[in-house]
C-alpha positions, 0 to 999 in steps of 0.5 A, a space after each residue: 161555264 154553268 153561269 154562262 149558260 144562256 137559259 134560266 133556272 127553274 127557280 126563276 119560275 113562279 110555279 105555284 098552282 101551275 102544271 109543270 112537265 119535267 123531263 128527267 133521265 132515270 134510265 137505270 141498270 137492271 139486275 139480269 137475274 131479277 129484272 129489277 133496278 140495280 142502281 138508283 143513283 139517277 133516280 135519287 139525283 133527280 129527286 131534289 128538282 121534283 121536290 123543289 117544284 112540289 114545295 112551291 105548289 106545282 102540279 108535276 108530271 114527269 116523263 122519262 125513258 128506260 131502255 131502248 131498241 138496242 138495249 131491249 133487255 132494259 126496256 121495262 115500264 116505269 112503275 118500279 121507278 115511281 116507287 123508288 122516286 116516292 121513297 126518295 121524295 117521301 111523298 106519293 108519286 102516282 104512275 100511269 102506264 101511258 105515255 101521252 094518250 087519253 089516260 095520261 092526259 086525264 092524269 095530268 088534268 086531274 093533278 092538284 097542287 103538290 101532286 106528282 105523276 110519272 107517265 109511261 116509258 117514253 121509249 114506247 113511242 117510235 119517235 122517242 127511240 134512238 133508231 127513229 132519231 137516226 133514221 128520221 133526223 128531224 129538226 126541233 121545229 119539225 117535232 111539234 107535230 109529233 104525238 108526244 108534243 101535240 098531246 102534252 104541250 097544251 096541258 102545261 104552263 112550264 117545261 123543266 128539263 133536268 136530264 143532262 145525261 141525255 143532253 146528246 139526244 135530239 128527241 122530241 122530249 128533249 128539244 121540242 117543248 122549249 119551242 112552245 112552253 116557257 122552259 128552264 133547267 132543273 137543279 141537277 142540270 146545273 150541278 152536272 155542268 158545273 162539275 164537268 166544267 171544273 174538269 174541262 176548264 179549270 182543273 187543278 193539276 196534275 189532272 189524270 183521266 182514267 179511261 177504260 171499259 168496253 165502250 171505247 168510243 167514249 174514251 176516244 171521243 174526248 181524248 183529242 180535246 183533253 190532250 190538245 187543250 192540256 186539260 189532262 196531264 196523264 191518261 191512264 189507259 185500261 180496259 179495252 182502251 188499254 188493249 187498243 193502245 198496246 196494239 197501237 204500240 206494236 204489242 201482239 195480244 194474241 188471236 183470242 183478243 184480236 177476234 174479240 176486238 174484231 167482232 166488236 168493230 173496235 180495231 178501227 181505233 188502233 190507228 187513232 191510238 197510234 196518232 195519240 202515242 206519236 203526238 203525246 207520248 209522255 201523256 198516255 200510260 199503257 198497262 205493264 201487265 194483264 190478267 187472265 184465267 188459267 184452265 182451272 179458273 185461277 187468276 194469272 198475270 203476264 208482263 207485257 212483251 211484244 208477243 203476248 200469250 194467246 189468252 183472253 185478258 180481263 183486267 190489268 195486273 198488279 204492276 199496272 195497278 201500282 203504277 196507276 195508283 201512284 199517278 192517282 195519289 199525286 193527282 189534284 183532279 181525277 176524271 174516271 170513265 170506264 172500269 179497269 177490267 171486267 169488275 163484275 167477275 170476281 177474278 177480274 175486279 182487282 184493278 177496278 177495286 184498287 184504283 177506285 178506292 185509291 181515287 175515292 180516298 184521295 184529296 183530289 177533286 174526283 168526278 166519275 161518270 158512265 153507267 159501269 164506272 158509277 156501278 163500280 164506284 157503288 160496289 167498291 166505295 161509298 159514293 159520298 167519298 167522290 167529289 161528284 158522281 155524274 149521271 151522264 155517259 154519252 152527254 158527258 163525253 161530248 161535253 168534255 170533247 167541247 161539242 155543243 149538245 142538242 139539249 143546250 142548243 134547244 134550251 138557249 133557243 127557247 129561253 125567250 119563250 
């Protein structure tokens, strides 16, 4: 599918001596204790595009975001990102704590060939936060008067987007510059699309999807598509996704679990899960046992019965781990989105650790995506052991669900600029 994209690669541009505005996604998880970046995967993966541009004589200004209004604890400046990016590129990346105001504009004007500046956090602008996108749903042509676009666009010769992981976002930095600047996609953009296209369109079978974690909207967002198109031969449900399927099958998980799922507004997925169990009973595998902590804090496991004891379950049990590992050992393609349990907690890491190590050491074409999944892969395996580590989360889900992403639409419409 990557070769069917109707827009150009940045390698088609003559960038020598030109100012290039590069939109990347280096939104990174933070260590809650230090408030420092805990995983640099997205930053490292964005480096090759910037490196190619500077080696070809471009004057590069980078824009990116960190955190959001509903993710306020991660809303920090981009200064640390500039230091990590400098290390990844082995060349200076200056930082300006201004998004698109006079200081940022001066920094852009003063760029010399081969120089790089990272501008301030895009989420400092109201027009770039997700709440604005939801409350004021502007079309791309209406965004040309936004502060970001009218301030920066006149300063540049080209716009390069390498932020596939934010491709589901319809914000000015993602979909507006294509209308006023010659635009192209970066190296990571094509890598991401190629990897996901292989899973979606031409997977080697058996193809196994491991769907877990707590953000089960992602799992249910792609499930119908991959089941109906026969992309997935088997779905291994774990994490909260597995608990929802157990409820849908008639298992009672107890008041504590029901209260938790209710407060998180996740019980709405039970009916949808029932539909999938009715339509695809042979394709969905649910946990055989679950793990909890006893009063002393020791890990214990319960085999699934119609009525489970009233515990808070934080991981799949050993029977489930063994069953799922068997599927993974025979798979030719494996896609992972969401850990098997609360892997950050030592007592609940066994499921995720064992399954991730099984996948990483297998010969299957393996793709892992989503923040928690990648963090777990970093913790329990060497990332080089995976076939592809995707930087995307929500965009990945929508792509695998067969939806047209706002960024791809914008890039295609702007291809004639």
